[in-house]
C-alpha positions as CSV (number, residue, x, y, z in Angstrom):
1,M,-62.6,64.9,-227.6
2,P,-58.9,65.2,-228.6
3,S,-57.4,62.3,-230.6
4,G,-55.7,59.7,-228.5
5,C,-58.0,60.2,-225.6
6,S,-60.7,57.8,-224.5
7,V,-63.5,57.8,-222.1
8,D,-63.4,55.1,-219.5
9,K,-67.0,54.1,-219.0
10,R,-66.8,51.7,-216.1
11,V,-70.0,50.8,-214.3
12,V,-69.6,51.3,-210.5
13,R,-71.8,49.4,-208.1
14,F,-73.3,51.3,-205.3
15,L,-75.1,50.0,-202.2
16,L,-76.8,52.7,-200.1
17,V,-77.3,51.4,-196.5
18,N,-79.7,53.9,-194.7
19,N,-81.7,53.4,-191.5
20,H,-84.5,55.6,-192.8
21,C,-87.1,54.5,-195.3
22,I,-85.6,55.5,-198.7
23,S,-89.0,56.0,-200.3
24,D,-90.2,58.4,-197.4
25,P,-91.8,61.3,-199.3
26,T,-91.6,63.6,-196.3
27,A,-87.9,63.6,-195.4
28,G,-85.5,66.0,-197.1
29,V,-82.3,64.2,-196.4
30,T,-83.7,60.9,-197.5
31,Q,-85.1,62.5,-200.7
32,S,-81.7,63.8,-201.4
33,L,-80.1,60.4,-201.0
34,R,-82.8,58.8,-203.1
35,T,-82.2,61.4,-205.9
36,I,-78.4,60.7,-205.9
37,V,-79.0,57.0,-206.2
38,E,-81.6,57.5,-208.9
39,W,-79.1,59.8,-210.8
40,L,-76.3,57.1,-210.5
41,H,-78.8,54.5,-211.7
42,D,-79.8,56.7,-214.6
43,A,-76.1,57.1,-215.5
44,G,-75.9,53.3,-215.9
45,H,-74.4,52.4,-212.6
46,D,-75.7,49.4,-210.7
47,C,-77.4,50.7,-207.5
48,R,-79.2,49.0,-204.6
49,V,-80.6,50.2,-201.3
50,L,-80.9,48.5,-197.9
51,T,-83.3,50.4,-195.6
52,T,-85.8,50.1,-192.7
53,A,-89.4,51.2,-192.0
54,R,-88.2,54.2,-190.0
55,F,-89.5,57.6,-191.1
56,E,-87.6,60.8,-190.2
57,A,-90.6,62.6,-188.9
58,P,-94.1,61.6,-187.7
59,V,-96.3,60.6,-190.7
60,I,-100.0,60.3,-191.2
61,F,-99.8,57.0,-193.0
62,T,-98.7,53.5,-191.9
63,I,-95.7,51.6,-193.3
64,E,-98.2,49.1,-194.7
65,D,-100.0,51.9,-196.7
66,H,-96.7,53.3,-197.9
67,L,-95.3,50.0,-199.1
68,T,-98.6,49.1,-200.8
69,Q,-98.3,52.4,-202.7
70,Q,-94.8,51.2,-203.7
71,G,-96.3,48.0,-205.2
72,V,-95.5,45.7,-202.3
73,D,-98.0,42.9,-201.7
74,R,-99.6,43.6,-198.3
75,S,-99.5,39.8,-197.5
76,L,-95.7,40.1,-197.4
77,L,-95.9,42.5,-194.5
78,V,-97.0,40.1,-191.8
79,T,-94.5,38.6,-189.4
80,Q,-93.2,35.3,-190.6
81,P,-94.2,32.1,-188.8
82,R,-91.9,31.1,-186.0
83,R,-88.5,29.8,-187.0
84,T,-86.2,27.1,-185.8
85,K,-83.6,28.1,-183.2
86,G,-80.9,28.1,-185.9
87,Q,-82.9,30.3,-188.2
88,W,-83.7,32.6,-185.3
89,K,-80.0,33.0,-184.5
90,K,-79.1,33.6,-188.1
91,L,-81.6,36.4,-188.2
92,G,-80.1,38.0,-185.1
93,G,-83.1,37.2,-182.9
94,S,-85.7,39.0,-184.9
95,D,-88.2,37.8,-187.4
96,R,-89.4,41.0,-189.0
97,P,-90.5,40.7,-192.6
98,V,-88.1,41.8,-195.3
99,V,-89.7,43.2,-198.5
100,H,-88.2,44.0,-201.9
101,Y,-89.5,46.8,-204.2
102,S,-88.0,49.4,-206.6
103,V,-87.9,53.1,-206.5
104,K,-87.5,54.4,-210.1
105,G,-85.7,51.2,-211.1
106,V,-83.4,51.1,-208.1
107,P,-83.9,47.8,-206.1
108,V,-84.8,48.3,-202.5
109,T,-84.6,45.8,-199.6
110,L,-86.5,47.0,-196.6
111,L,-86.6,45.5,-193.1
112,V,-90.1,46.1,-191.8
113,T,-89.0,47.4,-188.4
114,R,-91.6,48.2,-185.6
115,H,-89.3,49.9,-183.1
116,N,-88.6,53.1,-184.9
117,D,-87.6,55.4,-182.1
118,E,-83.9,56.2,-182.7
119,S,-83.4,57.0,-179.1
120,R,-84.6,53.5,-178.1
121,P,-83.4,51.1,-180.8
122,D,-84.4,47.4,-180.7
123,R,-81.4,45.1,-180.4
124,A,-83.0,42.2,-182.2
125,E,-84.2,44.4,-185.2
126,G,-80.7,46.0,-185.3
127,S,-79.1,42.5,-185.5
128,Q,-81.5,41.4,-188.2
129,Y,-80.7,44.5,-190.2
130,L,-77.0,43.9,-189.9
131,A,-77.5,40.3,-190.8
132,L,-79.0,41.4,-194.1
133,L,-75.5,42.6,-194.9
134,K,-73.7,39.2,-195.0
135,W,-70.1,40.3,-195.5
136,D,-67.0,38.5,-194.5
137,G,-64.9,41.7,-194.3
138,K,-63.1,41.0,-197.6
139,L,-63.6,42.7,-200.9
140,P,-63.0,40.0,-203.5
141,Q,-62.3,41.0,-207.1
142,S,-64.8,39.8,-209.7
143,T,-63.6,38.4,-213.0
144,N,-64.0,41.8,-214.7
145,G,-61.9,43.6,-212.1
146,S,-64.8,45.3,-210.3
147,V,-65.6,44.9,-206.7
148,P,-68.9,43.0,-206.3
149,F,-71.8,44.1,-204.1
150,L,-71.9,43.1,-200.5
151,N,-74.3,40.1,-200.5
152,L,-77.8,41.3,-199.6
153,V,-79.4,38.3,-198.2
154,A,-82.9,37.7,-199.6
155,R,-85.1,36.1,-197.1
C-alpha cells in the first residue's frame, strides 16, 4: 500500500429479512443469500437474519425436522400458551413460536409459520413477522457513528 494511504476497516451491520427459510438446503436463491451473509460474517461484519418457516419448493421433511438438524430444541416449536389480550395485540394477532439458531455463526431468528402458501398469506402471521422488526422509522446513530441494527424482538 502506498505511503500516506490507510485502509478503513469499518464493521458494517447487516440484517437480512427474508420470507423464505434461510437454512433451506433446497432453494438456490436462498442458498445464494445465505452464502452472501456468511461471507460478510466471515469478513468480520455483524450479520443477522430474520426469516420464516416457508420453503421455496415442496420438501420431504418437516420444519420441525429441519430445525432439529439446525440444533433447535424441539420443545421450542410448539405453539405458546394463550396470551393476554395486550400480548396478543402486540404480536399482531398470532402466537406462532419464534426460534433462534445460527447458520455458520450467523444468528437467525425464525418465525415458525404454518401458512406457507405465498398465494394465500395469513394476515396474523404476517403481522407477527413484521412485529419482530420493532422499528420506529428512525435510524439513530450509535456512539461510534455506526447505525445500529433494527431491534429484533426476542420473544
